[in-house]
C-alpha positions, 0 to 999 in steps of 0.5 A: 589318428594313431599309427595303427588306424593310419596303417589300416586305412592305408591298406584299405585304400591300396586294396581298393585301388588294386580292385579297381585296376583289376576291374579296369583290366577285365573291362578293357579285355572284354572290349579289346581295349588299350592301355596308354601310359607315359614312360620316360616321356614316351607314350606307350600303348599296350593291348589289354589282352597282352596283360593276361600273358 
């Protein structure tokens, strides 16, 4: 693969990840769900509705 094709593929992958995350946020907001992640070894829980703010 040349550099141009690699860059195009990278952009498509990143766009796909972005779209999937947007769909996840919408679904979690509809179901009044939470996002759970780890930051600096601590577990963080955020309501999906707070992300819209």
